C-alpha positions in Angstrom: -42.8 -33.9 26.6 -42.8 -32.7 22.8 -40.9 -35.6 21.8 -43.4 -38.0 23.1 -46.5 -35.8 21.8 -44.9 -36.4 18.5 -44.4 -40.1 18.6 -48.1 -39.9 19.7 -49.2 -38.4 16.7 -46.9 -40.3 14.6 -48.4 -43.4 15.8 -52.0 -42.3 15.6 -51.3 -41.4 11.6 -49.7 -44.8 11.4 -52.4 -46.5 12.5 -55.2 -44.6 10.5 -53.0 -45.1 7.2 -52.6 -49.2 8.4 -56.3 -49.1 8.1 -56.9 -48.5 4.5 -58.0 -44.8 5.2 -55.8 -42.1 3.6 -56.4 -38.4 4.9 -55.5 -35.3 3.3 -54.0 -33.6 6.3 -51.5 -34.9 8.9 -52.6 -35.3 12.8 -50.3 -33.3 14.9 -50.2 -32.7 18.8 -53.6 -33.6 20.6 -55.5 -30.8 22.3 -55.9 -32.4 25.9 -57.7 -29.7 27.1 -60.7 -30.5 25.0 -60.9 -34.0 26.2 -64.7 -34.9 27.7 -66.2 -32.0 26.5 -67.7 -33.2 23.7 -68.1 -36.3 21.4 -64.8 -35.1 19.5 -61.3 -35.2 20.0 -59.3 -32.1 19.1 -56.0 -32.6 17.4 -53.9 -30.1 15.8 -52.8 -30.8 12.4 -51.0 -29.8 8.9 -52.8 -30.0 5.5 -50.6 -32.3 3.2 -50.4 -30.1 0.0 -49.3 -26.5 1.6 -48.7 -27.5 5.2 -51.6 -25.2 6.3 -52.3 -25.5 10.0 -55.4 -27.0 11.0 -57.4 -28.3 13.5 -58.9 -31.9 13.4 -62.1 -33.1 15.0 -62.1 -36.7 15.0 -65.0 -38.8 16.0 -64.3 -42.7 16.5 -67.1 -45.0 17.8 -64.2 -46.7 19.7 -62.7 -43.6 20.9 -63.6 -44.4 24.7 -62.9 -47.5 26.1 -65.7 -49.4 27.6 -68.5 -47.1 26.0 -70.6 -47.8 23.0 -70.5 -44.6 21.0 -72.0 -45.9 18.1 -75.2 -44.0 18.8 -73.5 -40.9 18.7 -72.2 -41.5 15.0 -75.3 -39.8 13.6 -74.4 -36.4 15.4 -71.0 -36.7 14.2 -71.9 -37.1 10.6 -74.4 -34.2 11.1 -71.7 -32.0 12.2 -69.4 -32.9 9.1 -72.4 -32.1 6.8 -73.7 -29.0 8.3 -69.9 -27.3 8.4 -69.5 -28.3 5.0 -72.7 -26.4 3.6 -72.8 -23.7 6.1 -70.4 -20.8 5.2 -70.4 -17.6 7.5 -67.2 -15.5 8.6 -68.5 -16.3 12.5 -68.6 -20.0 11.9 -65.9 -22.4 12.3 -64.5 -22.9 8.6 -64.6 -26.0 6.9 -61.4 -27.3 5.2 -61.8 -31.1 4.7 -63.5 -34.1 5.9 -63.5 -37.9 5.8 -66.0 -40.2 7.1 -66.5 -44.4 7.3 -68.7 -46.3 9.2 -67.1 -45.7 12.5 -64.9 -42.6 12.0 -65.3 -39.0 10.9 -62.8 -36.4 10.6 -63.5 -32.8 10.0 -60.6 -30.2 9.2 -61.1 -26.7 10.1 -59.1 -23.6 10.5 -56.4 -23.8 13.4 -58.4 -23.0 16.5 -58.3 -23.5 20.2 -61.3 -24.0 22.8 -62.9 -20.7 24.6 -61.7 -22.1 27.8 -58.1 -21.4 27.3 -58.7 -17.8 25.9 -60.8 -17.3 29.1 -57.8 -18.1 31.2 -55.4 -15.8 29.6 -58.1 -12.8 30.1 -58.4 -13.7 33.7 -55.5 -11.2 34.9 -56.4 -8.4 32.3 -58.1 -5.2 33.5 -61.8 -5.0 34.0 -62.6 -2.9 31.0 -60.3 -4.8 28.4 -61.8 -8.1 29.4 -65.5 -6.9 29.3 -64.7 -5.5 25.8 -63.5 -8.7 24.7 -66.0 -10.4 26.0 -68.8 -8.3 24.5 -66.9 -8.4 21.2 -67.1 -12.0 21.1 -70.4 -12.6 22.0 -71.3 -10.3 19.2 -69.8 -12.2 16.8 -71.7 -15.6 18.0 -74.9 -13.8 18.2 -74.3 -13.0 14.7 -73.5 -16.5 13.6 -76.6 -17.7 15.4 -78.6 -14.9 13.7 -77.4 -16.1 10.3 -78.4 -19.4 11.3 -81.8 -18.6 12.6 -82.8 -16.2 9.9 -80.8 -17.1 6.5 -80.3 -20.8 6.7 -83.7 -21.3 8.8 -82.3 -23.8 11.2 -81.7 -24.2 14.9 -78.3 -24.5 16.5 -79.3 -26.6 19.3 -75.9 -26.7 20.9 -75.2 -23.1 22.0 -72.5 -23.6 24.9 -68.9 -22.6 25.9 -67.6 -25.7 24.4 -68.9 -24.9 20.8 -67.0 -21.8 20.7 -63.4 -21.6 19.8 -61.0 -19.1 19.0 -58.9 -18.9 16.1 -55.4 -17.4 15.7 -56.9 -13.5 15.7 -58.7 -14.3 18.8 -62.2 -14.2 16.9 -64.9 -16.1 18.2 -66.1 -19.0 16.0 -69.4 -20.8 16.5 -69.0 -24.8 16.2 -70.9 -27.8 17.8 -73.2 -28.2 14.8 -74.0 -31.8 15.7 -77.8 -31.5 16.2 -77.8 -28.0 13.9 -81.4 -28.9 12.2 -83.3 -27.1 9.4 -87.0 -26.0 10.1 -88.1 -28.2 7.4 -86.3 -31.4 8.3 -88.7 -31.7 11.2 -91.8 -32.2 9.0 -90.3 -35.1 7.2 -88.8 -36.6 10.4 -85.3 -36.5 9.8 -84.5 -33.6 12.1 -81.4 -34.8 14.4 -82.2 -32.3 16.7 -85.8 -33.5 17.3 -84.7 -37.3 17.3 -81.1 -37.2 18.9 -81.0 -33.9 20.7 -81.0 -35.7 24.1 -77.9 -37.6 23.3 -75.5 -34.7 23.6 -73.5 -34.4 26.7 -75.2 -32.2 29.5 -78.1 -31.5 27.1 -80.5 -31.3 29.9 -78.4 -28.3 31.5 -78.6 -26.2 28.4 -82.2 -27.0 27.2 -85.0 -24.6 27.4 -87.8 -24.7 29.5 -90.2 -26.0 26.8 -88.2 -29.1 25.9 -88.3 -29.9 29.9 -91.9 -30.0 29.5 -92.5 -31.2 25.9 -89.3 -33.1 25.0 -87.3 -32.2 21.9 -89.8 -32.9 19.4 -91.8 -29.6 20.4 -89.4 -27.5 18.9 -90.7 -28.3 15.5 -93.6 -26.0 16.1 -91.5 -23.3 17.6 -89.3 -20.4 16.0 -86.2 -21.4 14.9 -84.4 -19.1 17.3 -86.1 -20.1 20.4 -83.9 -23.1 21.7 -80.7 -20.9 20.6 -81.9 -17.7 22.5 -82.5 -19.2 25.6 -78.8 -21.0 25.3 -77.3 -17.9 24.6 -78.5 -16.2 27.7 -76.9 -18.9 29.5 -73.7 -18.6 27.7 -73.9 -15.0 28.9 -74.1 -15.8 32.4 -71.5 -18.4 32.4 -69.0 -15.9 30.6 -69.6 -12.8 33.0 -70.3 -14.9 36.3 -68.6 -18.3 35.8 -68.6 -18.8 39.3 -72.5 -18.4 39.7 -75.0 -21.3 39.1 -77.1 -21.1 36.2 -80.7 -20.2 36.4 -83.1 -23.0 36.5 -85.1 -23.9 33.3 -88.3 -24.6 35.6 -88.1 -20.9 37.1 -90.8 -18.6 35.8 -89.6 -15.4 37.3 -87.0 -13.3 35.7 -83.3 -13.1 37.3 -83.2 -10.7 40.0 -81.0 -7.6 39.7 -78.6 -9.0 42.5 -78.0 -11.7 40.1 -76.1 -9.4 37.5 -72.6 -9.9 39.0 -70.0 -8.6 36.6 -72.4 -8.3 33.3 -73.2 -4.9 32.0 -76.4 -3.1 32.9 -77.4 -2.7 29.2 -76.3 -6.5 28.6 -78.1 -7.6 31.9 -81.6 -6.1 30.8 -81.2 -8.1 27.5 -80.0 -11.2 29.3 -83.5 -11.0 31.3 -85.5 -11.0 28.2 -83.7 -13.9 26.4 -84.6 -16.1 29.8 -88.3 -15.5 28.9 -90.0 -19.3 29.6 -92.6 -18.3 27.0 -90.8 -19.7 23.8 -93.0 -17.1 21.7 -92.2 -14.2 23.8 -88.4 -14.6 23.8 -86.5 -12.1 21.7 -85.0 -13.6 18.7 -80.8 -13.3 18.1 -81.4 -10.6 15.7 -83.3 -8.9 18.0 -80.7 -8.9 20.9 -78.2 -7.4 17.9 -80.2 -4.5 17.0 -81.0 -3.5 21.0 -77.1 -4.0 21.7 -76.4 -1.9 18.5 -79.3 1.0 19.2 -78.2 3.9 21.6 -81.2 3.4 23.6 -81.3 3.8 27.4 -81.8 -0.3 27.8 -79.4 -1.0 25.2 -76.3 -0.1 22.9 -74.1 -2.2 24.5 -72.1 -2.9 21.4 -71.9 0.8 20.5 -68.9 2.0 21.7 -66.9 -1.2 21.9 -63.6 -0.7 19.9 -63.1 -4.3 18.9 -66.4 -4.2 17.2 -66.3 -1.0 15.5 -62.8 -1.9 14.1 -64.2 -5.2 12.8 -67.0 -3.3 10.9 -64.8 -0.6 9.7 -62.1 -3.2 8.2 -65.0 -4.8 6.3 -66.5 -1.5 5.1 -63.0 -0.3 4.3 -63.3 -0.1 0.5 -66.7 1.5 0.5 -65.5 4.4 2.7 -65.1 8.0 1.4 -61.7 9.5 1.7 -62.6 11.6 5.1 -64.1 8.3 6.6 -61.4 6.3 5.5 -58.8 9.0 7.2 -60.6 9.2 10.3 -60.9 5.6 10.9 -57.1 4.8 10.2 -56.4 7.7 12.9 -58.7 6.0 15.5 -57.1 2.7 14.7 -53.4 4.2 15.2 -54.7 5.8 18.7 -56.2 2.6 19.9 -53.7 0.1 18.5 -52.0 -0.5 21.8 -55.1 -1.4 23.4 -56.0 -4.2 21.1 -55.3 -7.6 21.9 -51.9 -8.5 20.1 -53.4 -11.6 18.4 -56.5 -9.3 17.1 -54.2 -6.7 15.7 -51.6 -9.5 14.2 -54.0 -11.7 12.6 -57.3 -9.6 12.4 -56.3 -6.2 11.5 -52.8 -6.9 9.7 -54.5 -8.8 7.4 -57.2 -6.6 6.5 -54.9 -3.8 6.1 -52.4 -5.8 3.6 -55.3 -6.4 1.4 -56.9 -3.0 1.7 -53.5 -1.9 0.3 -53.1 -4.2 -2.4 -56.5 -4.5 -3.8 -57.5 -0.9 -3.0 -58.1 1.2 -5.8 -57.9 4.5 -3.8 -54.7 6.6 -4.2 -54.7 7.8 -0.5 -54.9 4.5 1.1 -51.5 3.2 1.0 -49.9 6.3 2.8 -52.4 6.0 5.5 -52.2 2.1 5.9 -48.5 1.3 5.2 -47.1 2.9 8.7 -49.7 0.8 10.5 -48.7 -2.2 8.8 -45.2 -1.8 9.9 -45.9 -0.9 13.4 -48.2 -4.0 13.9 -45.7 -6.2 11.7 -43.1 -5.9 14.5 -44.2 -8.2 17.2 -44.8 -10.9 14.4 -42.2 -14.0 14.6 -39.8 -14.1 11.6 -41.5 -16.4 9.8 -45.0 -14.6 9.8 -43.7 -11.5 9.5 -42.0 -12.4 6.2 -45.0 -13.8 4.8 -47.7 -11.4 6.3 -45.6 -8.1 6.0 -42.3 -7.9 4.3 -44.0 -9.6 1.0 -46.8 -7.3 0.3 -44.4 -4.5 1.1 -42.0 -5.4 -1.3 -44.9 -5.6 -4.0 -45.5 -1.9 -3.2 -42.1 -0.8 -4.2 -43.3 -1.0 -7.8 -46.2 1.5 -7.0 -45.6 5.0 -8.4 -47.4 7.0 -5.8 -45.1 9.2 -4.1 -46.9 9.0 -0.7 -46.6 5.0 -0.8 -42.9 5.6 -1.7 -42.2 7.8 1.1 -43.8 5.6 3.9 -41.9 2.4 2.5 -38.7 4.7 2.6 -39.2 5.9 6.2 -40.1 2.6 7.7 -37.4 0.6 6.0 -35.5 0.5 9.0 -38.6 -1.8 10.5 -39.0 -4.4 8.0 -35.0 -4.5 6.4 -33.9 -7.3 8.3 -36.8 -9.4 6.5 -35.2 -8.7 3.4 -33.1 -10.9 2.1 -30.0 -10.0 -0.6 -31.9 -11.3 -3.6 -35.0 -9.5 -2.9 -33.4 -6.4 -2.5 -31.2 -6.7 -5.6 -33.9 -8.2 -7.7 -37.2 -6.3 -6.5 -36.2 -3.3 -4.3 -33.2 -1.7 -5.9 -34.3 -1.3 -9.2 -37.7 0.7 -7.8 -35.6 2.6 -5.5 -32.9 4.1 -7.3 -35.6 5.9 -9.1 -36.0 8.0 -6.0 -32.5 9.6 -6.8 -34.2 11.1 -10.0 -37.3 12.5 -8.5 -38.4 15.9 -8.9 -39.7 16.1 -5.2 -36.4 16.9 -3.3 -38.3 15.2 0.0 -38.0 11.9 -2.0 -34.7 12.4 -2.9 -33.5 13.1 0.5 -35.4 10.0 2.0 -34.0 7.6 -0.7 -30.6 8.6 0.4 -31.4 8.3 3.9 -32.5 4.7 3.4 -29.3 3.3 1.4 -27.3 2.7 4.6 -29.8 0.2 5.3 -29.9 -1.7 2.5 -26.2 -1.2 1.3 -25.1 -4.4 3.5 -27.6 -6.4 1.2 -26.0 -5.1 -2.2 -23.6 -6.4 -4.7 -20.1 -5.5 -5.1 -21.2 -4.0 -8.5 -24.0 -1.9 -7.2 -22.1 -0.7 -4.1 -19.0 0.5 -6.1 -20.4 1.2 -9.2 -23.8 1.9 -9.7 -24.7 3.7 -6.3 -21.4 5.8 -6.3 -22.7 7.2 -9.8 -25.9 8.3 -8.3 -24.4 9.9 -5.1 -21.9 11.7 -7.5 -25.1 13.5 -9.2 -26.5 13.9 -5.3 -23.4 16.0 -4.7 -24.7 18.6 -7.2 -28.1 18.6 -6.2 -29.6 22.2 -5.7 -30.8 21.5 -2.3 -28.2 21.9 0.3 -29.4 19.4 3.0 -29.3 16.6 0.1 -25.6 17.5 -0.6 -24.8 17.3 3.0 -26.3 13.9 3.4 -24.9 12.7 0.4 -21.5 13.5 1.9 -22.3 11.9 5.3 -23.6 8.8 3.4 -20.4 8.4 1.4 -18.4 8.6 4.6 -20.6 5.9 6.2 -20.1 3.6 3.2 -16.4 4.1 3.2 -15.4 1.1 5.0 -17.6 -1.2 2.8 -16.2 0.2 -0.8 -13.3 -1.9 -2.5 -9.8 -0.9 -1.9 -9.4 0.9 -5.4 -13.0 2.5 -5.0 -11.6 4.3 -1.7 -8.8 5.5 -3.6 -10.5 6.9 -6.7 -13.5 8.4 -4.8 -13.1 9.6 -1.3 -10.9 12.2 -1.3 -12.7 13.8 -4.6 -16.2 13.7 -3.1 -15.3 15.2 0.4 -13.0 17.8 -1.3 -16.2 18.6 -3.3 -18.1 19.1 0.0 -15.1 21.2 1.3 -15.7 23.6 -1.7 -19.7 23.6 -1.1 -21.4 26.8 -0.4 -23.4 25.6 2.3 -21.6 25.6 5.8 -23.0 22.2 7.1 -21.9 20.6 3.7 -18.3 21.9 4.2 -18.4 20.6 7.9 -19.8 17.5 6.6 -16.8 17.0 4.4 -14.3 17.9 7.1 -15.9 15.3 9.6 -15.9 12.7 6.8 -12.2 13.2 6.1 -11.5 12.6 9.8 -13.7 9.4 9.9 -11.8 8.0 7.2 -8.3 9.0 8.2 -7.3 5.3 8.7 -8.4 4.3 5.2 -6.0 6.8 3.6 -2.2 5.9 2.4 0.5 7.8 3.5 1.2 9.7 0.0 -2.6 10.2 -0.5 -2.9 11.7 3.1 0.1 14.0 2.4 -0.7 14.7 -1.3 -4.3 14.7 -1.4 -6.0 15.2 1.8 -4.1 17.9 3.6 -3.8 20.3 0.4 -7.7 19.9 0.0 -8.3 20.7 3.7 -5.7 23.6 4.0 -8.3 26.1 2.0 -10.7 25.4 5.0 -8.4 27.2 7.7 -9.4 30.5 6.5 -12.9 29.7 5.6 -15.5 32.5 6.1 -17.4 30.6 9.0 -15.4 30.4 12.3 -17.4 26.9 12.8 -15.7 25.5 9.9 -12.1 27.1 10.6 -12.1 25.5 14.2 -13.0 22.2 12.5 -10.5 22.6 9.9 -7.6 23.1 12.7 -8.7 20.2 14.3 -8.7 17.8 11.0 -5.3 19.2 10.2 -3.8 18.4 13.5 -5.5 14.8 13.3 -4.0 14.4 9.7 -0.6 15.6 11.0 -0.5 13.5 13.6 -1.5 10.5 11.5 1.1 11.3 8.9 3.6 11.3 11.8 2.7 8.0 12.9 3.1 6.7 9.3 6.4 8.0 8.3 8.1 7.3 11.6 8.3 3.5 10.2 10.4 5.2 6.8 14.1 4.8 6.1 15.9 8.0 7.2 17.5 8.5 3.7 17.4 6.3 0.3 20.4 8.3 -0.9 23.3 5.7 -2.3 27.1 6.6 -1.6 29.0 7.8 -4.4 31.8 6.0 -5.7 33.4 8.8 -7.9 35.8 11.0 -6.8 34.9 14.5 -6.0 30.8 13.4 -5.4 29.1 14.9 -2.3 29.2 12.7 0.8 26.2 10.6 1.3 24.0 11.5 4.1 24.4 9.9 7.1 21.1 10.3 9.0 22.4 13.1 11.5 20.9 16.5 11.5 23.2 19.4 11.2 22.9 22.6 12.8 20.8 24.0 9.7 18.8 21.1 9.6 17.5 21.7 13.3 13.7 22.4 13.4 12.9 25.8 13.5 9.9 26.8 15.8 9.5 30.4 14.5 9.6 32.4 11.2 12.7 34.2 12.2 14.3 31.0 13.1 13.1 29.1 10.0 14.5 32.2 8.1 17.8 31.9 9.7 18.2 28.4 9.5 17.4 28.5 5.7 20.0 31.1 5.1 22.4 29.3 7.1 22.0 26.1 5.3 22.2 27.8 1.8 25.6 29.3 2.7 27.0 26.1 4.0 25.7 24.1 1.3 27.7 26.2 -1.2 30.8 25.6 0.9 30.2 21.9 1.2 29.9 21.4 -2.5 33.9 22.4 -3.1 36.0 19.4 -3.0 39.1 19.8 -0.5 41.8 20.6 -3.3 39.8 23.7 -4.4 39.2 25.0 -1.3 42.8 25.4 -1.0 43.4 26.6 -4.6 44.2 29.9 -5.9 41.4 31.6 -7.9 42.4 31.8 -11.6 44.8 29.1 -11.7 44.1 25.6 -13.6 43.3 22.9 -11.5 44.4 19.3 -12.5 40.8 18.3 -12.2 37.5 19.7 -12.7 34.8 19.3 -10.3 32.1 17.1 -11.3 29.4 19.4 -11.5 30.5 20.5 -15.1 32.2 18.3 -17.9 36.1 18.6 -18.5 37.2 21.0 -21.2 38.8 19.3 -24.2 42.0 21.6 -25.4 41.3 22.9 -28.8 44.1 21.8 -31.0 43.3 24.8 -33.6 45.3 25.3 -37.0 48.5 27.5 -36.6 47.4 29.8 -38.8 44.0 31.3 -39.3 43.6 33.6 -42.1 47.5 33.3 -42.4 48.2 34.6 -38.5 49.2 32.6 -35.6 46.4 31.3 -33.5 47.0 30.2 -29.8 45.9 27.0 -28.5 44.0 26.8 -25.1 46.2 24.0 -24.0 49.5 26.4 -24.5 50.5 29.4 -22.8 49.4 32.5 -24.7 52.2 33.8 -27.2 53.3 37.2 -27.0 51.1 40.0 -29.4 52.7 41.5 -32.2 54.6 45.0 -32.0 51.8 46.4 -33.9 49.2 46.3 -31.0 51.8 48.4 -28.6 51.9 51.5 -31.0 49.8 54.5 -29.8 48.3 55.4 -32.9 47.1 51.8 -33.7 43.6 50.9 -32.5 42.9 47.5 -31.1 40.7 45.0 -32.3 38.1 43.8 -30.1 37.7 40.2 -30.2 34.0 38.8 -30.8 32.2 37.7 -27.7 35.2 39.6 -25.5 35.4 42.3 -23.2 36.0 45.7 -25.1 39.7 46.8 -24.9 40.7 50.3 -23.9 41.7 52.1 -27.3 44.8 54.4 -27.4 47.0 52.5 -24.9 50.5 53.4 -24.2 52.1 50.3 -23.1 52.1 47.0 -24.6 50.3 44.3 -22.6 52.1 42.3 -20.3 52.6 38.3 -19.9 50.2 38.4 -17.1 47.6 40.4 -18.9 48.2 37.8 -22.0 47.8 35.0 -19.4 44.7 36.6 -18.0 43.2 37.0 -21.5 43.6 33.5 -22.6 41.9 32.5 -19.2 39.3 34.2 -19.7 38.9 32.9 -23.4 38.9 29.4 -21.6 36.5 30.3 -19.4 34.2 31.6 -22.2 34.5 28.1 -23.8 33.8 26.1 -21.0 30.5 28.2 -20.5 29.6 26.9 -24.0 30.7 23.7 -23.6 27.8 22.1 -25.2 28.5 23.4 -28.4 27.4 26.9 -30.1 26.1 25.7 -33.3 22.5 26.1 -32.8 22.5 29.2 -30.3 22.2 32.9 -30.8 24.7 35.3 -31.0 23.1 38.1 -29.3 25.5 40.7 -29.9 25.2 40.2 -33.8 23.4 42.7 -35.7 22.3 41.5 -39.0 20.4 44.5 -40.0 23.7 46.3 -40.0 25.3 44.0 -42.8 23.1 45.6 -45.8 24.3 49.0 -44.7 27.9 48.1 -44.8 27.6 46.5 -48.3 25.8 49.5 -49.8 28.3 51.9 -48.5 30.5 54.1 -50.9 33.4 52.4 -52.0 36.7 53.6 -50.5 39.3 55.5 -52.4 41.7 53.3 -54.3 44.6 52.8 -52.4 48.0 51.2 -53.4 48.7 47.4 -52.9 49.5 46.3 -49.5 52.6 44.4 -48.9 52.4 40.8 -48.0 50.4 40.3 -44.7 50.5 36.5 -44.6 53.0 37.1 -41.7 51.6 40.3 -40.1 48.4 40.7 -38.3 46.3 43.9 -39.2 46.8 46.5 -36.5 43.6 48.4 -37.2 40.1 47.3 -38.0 37.4 49.4 -40.4 35.1 49.2 -37.3 37.3 52.3 -35.8 36.0 54.2 -39.2 32.4 53.8 -37.6 32.8 54.0 -33.9 33.4 57.3 -31.6 36.8 58.3 -31.1 38.3 56.1 -28.1 39.4 57.8 -24.7 42.7 57.7 -24.0 43.5 55.8 -20.5 46.3 55.7 -18.4 46.2 51.9 -17.9 45.3 50.4 -21.2 43.4 46.8 -21.1 45.7 43.9 -22.1 44.2 42.6 -25.6 42.9 39.2 -25.8 43.4 36.8 -28.7 40.6 36.6 -31.1 40.0 32.8 -30.0 36.1 33.0 -29.6 35.1 30.6 -32.0 31.5 31.0 -31.2 31.2 34.5 -32.9 33.4 33.6 -35.6 31.0 30.9 -36.6 28.0 32.8 -36.4 29.5 35.6 -38.2 30.6 33.3 -41.1 27.0 31.9 -41.1 25.7 35.5 -41.6 28.2 36.2 -44.4 26.8 33.4 -46.3 23.2 34.3 -45.6 23.4 37.7 -46.2 24.7 37.1 -50.0 28.2 38.1 -49.7 29.1 36.3 -53.1 26.2 37.8 -54.8 27.1 40.4 -58.0 24.7 43.0 -57.2 26.8 43.9 -53.7 28.9 46.9 -53.6 32.6 45.5 -54.2 35.2 46.0 -52.0 38.1 48.1 -53.0 40.8 45.8 -54.7 43.7 47.4 -53.0 44.0 48.3 -49.1 45.2 51.9 -47.6 48.8 52.0 -46.7 50.4 51.8 -43.8 50.2 55.6 -43.3 46.8 55.9 -44.2 46.2 52.9 -41.7 47.5 54.9 -38.7 45.0 57.6 -39.3 41.7 55.3 -39.0 41.6 56.2 -35.2 40.2 59.4 -36.1 36.5 59.8 -36.2 34.8 59.1 -38.9 31.4 60.6 -40.2 28.5 59.5 -38.4 26.5 56.4 -40.0 22.8 57.1 -40.7 22.2 53.7 -38.9 22.8 53.3 -34.9 26.5 53.8 -33.7 26.0 50.9 -31.3 27.4 48.1 -33.4 27.6 44.4 -32.0 31.2 43.1 -31.4 30.6 40.3 -34.3 29.5 43.0 -36.5 32.8 45.2 -35.7 35.1 42.2 -36.1 33.6 41.1 -39.6 33.8 45.0 -40.6 37.3 45.1 -39.3 38.4 41.9 -41.1 36.7 42.6 -44.4 38.9 45.7 -44.6 42.2 43.1 -45.2 42.9 39.7 -46.8 45.5 37.7 -47.4 45.3 35.9 -51.0 46.4 32.3 -50.9 47.4 30.9 -54.3 46.2 27.7 -55.1 49.8 26.1 -55.0 49.6 27.0 -51.3 46.4 25.5 -50.8 47.9 22.4 -52.5 50.7 22.5 -50.0 48.6 22.5 -47.1 45.7 20.3 -47.6 42.7 21.0 -44.8 42.5 18.4 -41.9 40.2 15.8 -41.7 37.3 16.5 -39.1 37.2 12.9 -38.0 38.5 12.5 -34.4 38.1 16.1 -33.3 36.2 17.2 -30.6 33.0 19.5 -30.8 35.4 22.4 -30.2 37.8 21.6 -32.7 35.5 20.9 -35.3 33.8 24.2 -34.6 37.4 25.9 -35.1 38.0 24.0 -38.2 34.8 24.9 -39.6 35.6 28.7 -38.6 38.8 28.5 -40.4 37.5 27.1 -43.5 34.9 29.9 -43.7 37.0 32.5 -43.1 39.3 31.6 -46.1 36.4 31.2 -48.2 35.3 34.6 -47.5 38.7 36.0 -48.1 39.3 34.5 -51.5 35.7 35.9 -52.5 36.7 39.4 -51.3 40.1 39.1 -53.7 37.9 38.0 -56.5 35.8 40.8 -56.1 38.6 43.1 -56.0 40.3 42.1 -58.9 36.9 42.2 -61.0 36.9 45.8 -60.0 40.6 46.7 -60.6 40.1 44.9 -64.4 37.1 46.8 -64.9 38.8 50.1 -63.7 41.6 49.5 -66.2 39.3 49.0 -69.0 37.7 52.2 -68.5 
């Protein structure tokens, strides 16, 4: 059917254009309901310029086949002229018009016949229908009053077919075919007076005086006389459509029984309007005054809600604040009772205009909620134009009340906002709410974010918005901090991958540290809601550690939720690690390396379900682990023996190839069995020297060390070398006491002694250290002496010698000759106690002992035994060679000092 109607309208437009007539509008569907109700054919149309909906009244002399309508052409042209020059809110609004010799086109606002609206109200409640009828009659009476008084004209065609309804349901007066000004009667040009009888059913609506004297008699009567009588007939048709109209020839007023559904107050006015005397008949202006006056026989318009709302909307800008507030409350309470078309097309545009152009500050907070509420019932396109666009413009307002109502009602109109409008027009103004000094605005801004977040760009969502939310987590209001945490949790699925990893855990962790209990609860709930977002490593290393302190929260509510959250995270983590390999350890390729993990649990690896079980498992695992670290060959070897190969846990020991003579004495090598010690060590009166870095030997031994003891000493020395396998050049000898070196240098020189025999092949049996040490206690089982092979102590002592200026001329010279052998045997007796501490380090004692003796090497002997090259030596061999060279240099210096001292003594 719609397709056929569109074809018909297109054909009609094509016919008009082929006739050479170019209309500024396009014909649409024809309103067949209006056919036969006047001289016009009613069409729906649109304006070509802006597609504004229009109603097109078309008159064509050949419009009705078989009838000559040329005589009606003056009526159509008069209607076009009167609508073009008469402007009133209650009169049909003229848009455009075209006339030719045979056709007249009048374009008005989009309307429909009154009969269509009456059918819609047939099933409505009686009170609502009567209120709507009274409101419509009030609008028609107002239009007629304007025509009769301000325009000084008579309408002459008041009937139901001359009344139309616009999109808002407002009544509009049309039918201006015979509208005539009173002055036109004197010139003989009045259409009403000349062609009034040509209207369809003109006799049915004509007043009694016309029935008696014709239409020309109206020239001498008040302009309201014919319209007042016709208006009374209109009242009868609307309230009692099934009752016959009163006869124009009747001179008696209507009986009370004929009132029907007409209100009593209105029925009294109706009887006056039917007065057969035109001069006694009240005007429409008097009728309106009676209806708005609270009198016993009037006031039928006083309590009409539709009339009061229309008048208040017209005077809204002139109201005081109290009057405006009272009206808004009244409108809000009666909004559901208003006709839908009236609310959406009459009230809504008036409210929008009042908000946009009102200079009062309190207007917007009161009106915007009503605008949002009314706009919900509009179609999407009308809602976008009539509601959304005005509200978007209000976002630029700096009024807090306006911003608050826009935020609270955002859910009702956010669907009408496209992404471009949100990003360009709403977001720049919305962000100011984050920094507002009023906490209510900040909180409402946060609550509005989830509604517009889907319409934001990725940059705004992942960057700008999160920066604002980070500040909101530091807000002084606890409710705002809580809602911010909840908001971040709701936005989490829409954030970028990198943003999730950087933002979520720190944000929720901050909430867990909040002093407000509900903020901490929100942090836990947010972490639980976003558990599927976190990766395996983040869940274990970031989420669970941050939740753990909440297990001992001061509030039980938080503690209980923390335990639930932790159980959820553990369960999630178990599912994530289920797909991980059992081990990533690669099998060893070298002999002696631990065997790779085979993925099977050992008894110590079994999970413990209690603290005691865990402690036992831990102890058992530790002891078994030590056992499993030994190679099979080592498990069956004897302690203290030298294995053929060493475990991989320590680097192998390179054998030290020492010089066969150190200071003229044989030095054993670790790679060879320890040699037998000189016989001097077996004499009871010879105190034993304590090697540097080794254990102190027992003094006063009565037995010579056995071969086993010598082997044990060599093994201990080798063990010491292994312990310092990485060299000892830059290590500190904790047993050295450099403070004691000055005391020894400044001590009084010993008594001169005769020269000692050549000790190049004999090792000293005593040390000067014994002169400062307390007397040793004899033991029944002397400890075996150890060879002085700890090179670390030797190097340290040599370095200390150089550092302390052993070659300085100021130092106390050593005696030129050593004491005889008989004197050496008495060194075991205790000497006078020194002023310094009797506790002397081993390195100091060794140096003192060796400094009392010296082997002078002649230059010829040095030439015969050149110093070996350090190239190709291991680290230990280099250290031993350097120690030997330093010792030789020290001995030469001592000999030079002794020679110098002897020469000085001979001169004196």
